[in-house]
One Martini backbone bead per residue (centre of mass of N, CA, C, O) as a GRO file, in nm:
protein
  190
    1MET     BB    1   2.019   0.029   1.032
    2ARG     BB    2   1.740  -0.135   0.928
    3LYS     BB    3   1.557  -0.097   0.619
    4ALA     BB    4   1.222  -0.055   0.480
    5VAL     BB    5   1.056  -0.019   0.154
    6ILE     BB    6   0.719   0.023   0.051
    7ILE     BB    7   0.567  -0.009  -0.265
    8HIS     BB    8   0.283   0.034  -0.393
    9CYS     BB    9   0.014   0.015  -0.576
   10TRP     BB   10  -0.214   0.079  -0.796
   11ASP     BB   11  -0.440   0.238  -0.587
   12GLY     BB   12  -0.290   0.244  -0.337
   13TYR     BB   13  -0.187   0.212   0.022
   14PRO     BB   14  -0.034   0.179   0.330
   15THR     BB   15  -0.304  -0.020   0.440
   16TYR     BB   16  -0.297  -0.218   0.226
   17CYS     BB   17  -0.322  -0.526   0.254
   18TRP     BB   18   0.000  -0.659   0.331
   19TYR     BB   19   0.172  -0.420   0.458
   20PRO     BB   20   0.121  -0.405   0.756
   21LYS     BB   21   0.226  -0.695   0.824
   22VAL     BB   22   0.510  -0.665   0.720
   23LYS     BB   23   0.578  -0.422   0.899
   24SER     BB   24   0.539  -0.562   1.179
   25GLU     BB   25   0.734  -0.795   1.127
   26LEU     BB   26   0.991  -0.624   1.080
   27GLU     BB   27   0.977  -0.464   1.346
   28ALA     BB   28   1.032  -0.710   1.530
   29PHE     BB   29   1.333  -0.705   1.381
   30ASP     BB   30   1.442  -0.395   1.373
   31PHE     BB   31   1.297  -0.246   1.165
   32THR     BB   32   1.258   0.011   0.950
   33VAL     BB   33   0.932   0.118   0.823
   34GLU     BB   34   0.824   0.234   0.494
   35VAL     BB   35   0.489   0.351   0.354
   36PRO     BB   36   0.437   0.535   0.117
   37ALA     BB   37   0.245   0.775  -0.024
   38MET     BB   38   0.159   0.792  -0.339
   39PRO     BB   39   0.114   0.987  -0.594
   40GLU     BB   40  -0.148   0.964  -0.757
   41THR     BB   41  -0.240   0.646  -0.758
   42ASN     BB   42  -0.466   0.653  -0.997
   43SER     BB   43  -0.202   0.815  -1.164
   44PRO     BB   44   0.074   0.696  -1.235
   45ALA     BB   45   0.406   0.862  -1.210
   46LEU     BB   46   0.733   0.864  -1.233
   47SER     BB   47   0.787   1.176  -1.172
   48ARG     BB   48   0.658   1.116  -0.877
   49TRP     BB   49   0.745   0.841  -0.757
   50LEU     BB   50   1.051   0.857  -0.754
   51PRO     BB   51   1.092   1.094  -0.548
   52THR     BB   52   0.937   0.953  -0.316
   53LEU     BB   53   1.137   0.718  -0.287
   54THR     BB   54   1.395   0.881  -0.250
   55GLU     BB   55   1.296   1.015   0.017
   56ALA     BB   56   1.245   0.759   0.186
   57VAL     BB   57   1.538   0.650   0.166
   58GLY     BB   58   1.763   0.846   0.129
   59SER     BB   59   2.050   0.677   0.201
   60PRO     BB   60   2.178   0.438   0.044
   61ASN     BB   61   2.228   0.089   0.149
   62GLU     BB   62   2.297  -0.234   0.278
   63ASN     BB   63   2.041  -0.183   0.494
   64LEU     BB   64   1.849  -0.178   0.245
   65TYR     BB   65   1.500  -0.264   0.167
   66LEU     BB   66   1.304  -0.343  -0.112
   67VAL     BB   67   0.945  -0.312  -0.187
   68GLY     BB   68   0.724  -0.432  -0.448
   69HIS     BB   69   0.396  -0.360  -0.604
   70SER     BB   70   0.386  -0.382  -0.908
   71VAL     BB   71   0.441  -0.067  -0.982
   72GLY     BB   72   0.651  -0.059  -0.752
   73CYS     BB   73   0.870  -0.223  -0.912
   74ILE     BB   74   0.935  -0.021  -1.140
   75THR     BB   75   1.016   0.199  -0.949
   76ILE     BB   76   1.258   0.054  -0.837
   77ILE     BB   77   1.410  -0.001  -1.109
   78ARG     BB   78   1.445   0.316  -1.159
   79TYR     BB   79   1.601   0.367  -0.907
   80LEU     BB   80   1.840   0.173  -0.950
   81GLU     BB   81   1.932   0.325  -1.208
   82SER     BB   82   1.996   0.612  -1.046
   83LEU     BB   83   2.240   0.509  -0.932
   84LYS     BB   84   2.541   0.513  -0.815
   85ASP     BB   85   2.824   0.314  -0.818
   86ASP     BB   86   2.839   0.362  -0.483
   87GLN     BB   87   2.527   0.244  -0.483
   88ASN     BB   88   2.351   0.027  -0.246
   89VAL     BB   89   2.156  -0.253  -0.172
   90GLY     BB   90   2.055  -0.543   0.007
   91GLY     BB   91   1.750  -0.571  -0.124
   92VAL     BB   92   1.489  -0.720  -0.344
   93VAL     BB   93   1.124  -0.722  -0.362
   94PHE     BB   94   0.896  -0.879  -0.593
   95VAL     BB   95   0.539  -0.810  -0.637
   96ALA     BB   96   0.401  -0.845  -0.921
   97GLY     BB   97   0.602  -0.799  -1.144
   98PHE     BB   98   0.719  -0.593  -1.428
   99THR     BB   99   0.908  -0.547  -1.765
  100ASP     BB  100   0.655  -0.428  -1.919
  101ASP     BB  101   0.422  -0.318  -2.098
  102LEU     BB  102   0.061  -0.403  -2.047
  103GLY     BB  103  -0.138  -0.182  -2.196
  104TYR     BB  104  -0.151   0.076  -2.001
  105LYS     BB  105  -0.153   0.398  -2.045
  106GLU     BB  106  -0.080   0.469  -1.734
  107LEU     BB  107   0.216   0.309  -1.761
  108SER     BB  108   0.401   0.404  -2.005
  109ASN     BB  109   0.586   0.615  -1.847
  110PHE     BB  110   0.781   0.363  -1.731
  111PHE     BB  111   0.858   0.280  -2.068
  112GLU     BB  112   1.054   0.497  -2.233
  113THR     BB  113   1.274   0.295  -2.142
  114SER     BB  114   1.493   0.073  -2.110
  115ILE     BB  115   1.598  -0.178  -1.916
  116ASN     BB  116   1.897  -0.187  -1.701
  117PHE     BB  117   1.997  -0.482  -1.595
  118PRO     BB  118   2.304  -0.463  -1.531
  119LYS     BB  119   2.284  -0.232  -1.337
  120ILE     BB  120   2.071  -0.340  -1.136
  121LYS     BB  121   2.237  -0.586  -1.043
  122THR     BB  122   2.467  -0.401  -0.897
  123ARG     BB  123   2.256  -0.255  -0.677
  124SER     BB  124   2.214  -0.554  -0.550
  125LYS     BB  125   2.260  -0.842  -0.374
  126SER     BB  126   1.935  -0.916  -0.399
  127PHE     BB  127   1.664  -1.114  -0.534
  128VAL     BB  128   1.296  -1.133  -0.536
  129ALA     BB  129   1.025  -1.317  -0.686
  130ILE     BB  130   0.669  -1.277  -0.672
  131HIS     BB  131   0.415  -1.514  -0.791
  132SER     BB  132   0.127  -1.597  -0.965
  133ASP     BB  133  -0.063  -1.852  -1.137
  134ASN     BB  134  -0.337  -1.626  -1.143
  135ASP     BB  135  -0.263  -1.358  -1.266
  136PRO     BB  136  -0.453  -1.116  -1.447
  137TYR     BB  137  -0.190  -0.917  -1.525
  138VAL     BB  138   0.065  -1.108  -1.451
  139SER     BB  139   0.288  -1.299  -1.583
  140LEU     BB  140   0.538  -1.545  -1.538
  141LYS     BB  141   0.749  -1.421  -1.724
  142HIS     BB  142   0.857  -1.206  -1.533
  143GLY     BB  143   0.986  -1.386  -1.338
  144GLU     BB  144   1.188  -1.500  -1.538
  145ILE     BB  145   1.334  -1.242  -1.600
  146PHE     BB  146   1.428  -1.190  -1.312
  147LYS     BB  147   1.601  -1.449  -1.309
  148THR     BB  148   1.773  -1.401  -1.563
  149GLU     BB  149   1.870  -1.095  -1.523
  150LEU     BB  150   1.910  -1.096  -1.175
  151GLY     BB  151   1.902  -1.368  -1.008
  152ALA     BB  152   1.636  -1.432  -0.899
  153GLU     BB  153   1.423  -1.551  -0.674
  154LEU     BB  154   1.155  -1.776  -0.743
  155ILE     BB  155   0.810  -1.726  -0.639
  156ILE     BB  156   0.530  -1.955  -0.664
  157LYS     BB  157   0.205  -1.901  -0.619
  158HIS     BB  158  -0.123  -2.029  -0.535
  159ALA     BB  159  -0.387  -1.852  -0.594
  160MET     BB  160  -0.311  -1.507  -0.557
  161GLN     BB  161  -0.311  -1.342  -0.791
  162HIS     BB  162  -0.224  -0.988  -0.708
  163PHE     BB  163  -0.191  -0.944  -0.405
  164SER     BB  164  -0.458  -0.803  -0.306
  165GLY     BB  165  -0.784  -0.650  -0.362
  166PRO     BB  166  -1.063  -0.468  -0.422
  167ARG     BB  167  -0.914  -0.299  -0.642
  168ASP     BB  168  -0.891  -0.596  -0.791
  169ASP     BB  169  -1.135  -0.789  -0.740
  170GLU     BB  170  -1.028  -0.920  -0.467
  171LYS     BB  171  -0.934  -1.090  -0.214
  172SER     BB  172  -0.769  -1.013   0.055
  173CYS     BB  173  -0.418  -0.977   0.098
  174THR     BB  174  -0.303  -0.968   0.443
  175SER     BB  175  -0.069  -1.193   0.377
  176LEU     BB  176   0.315  -1.221   0.313
  177PRO     BB  177   0.560  -1.405   0.439
  178ASP     BB  178   0.765  -1.401   0.205
  179VAL     BB  179   0.874  -1.113   0.237
  180THR     BB  180   0.991  -1.136   0.524
  181GLU     BB  181   1.170  -1.392   0.469
  182ALA     BB  182   1.341  -1.265   0.240
  183ILE     BB  183   1.461  -1.034   0.405
  184LEU     BB  184   1.591  -1.197   0.635
  185ARG     BB  185   1.778  -1.348   0.452
  186MET     BB  186   1.931  -1.117   0.341
  187SER     BB  187   2.025  -0.986   0.620
  188LYS     BB  188   2.197  -1.255   0.702
  189SER     BB  189   2.403  -1.263   0.445
  190ARG     BB  190   2.581  -1.007   0.537
   0.00000   0.00000   0.00000
């Protein structure tokens, strides 16, 4: 059974912005999809978010696809670092992901150690990074880092800001077909 887990953004929740649409699109292709409510979303902490992701995943395997939005991406990165050598996932989609501390003290706890890109690269069959050319929080350099370090396919969208909504003072992004299309491509390449 193919499964996708979507990890929402800082101050997000399971029915925020594009998550419900992607969930329903993937379910139409017989995916089981979970969008867990991350704990204390207004004050994200790796020590709470990582166990929540681990529980939502259950046993990782190559029929599992992970989708992260903003801080959800670094949560997935830290999850992939925690996997054993014989544990892999089918694919990962990063939306507005970042690879270093953006200067928000609330997120510094996700960056207490360096990212182990070589290990992460071995934990997933493929990676896709989706970024906007006018994201007010995450520069395009992070997409380039995903491309260079993980061999990620980089998709740059025009004027999509942070792919978010009112929590980030922007018009709601309620549909993001690039995520669904990326996961379908990944699952068919297996």
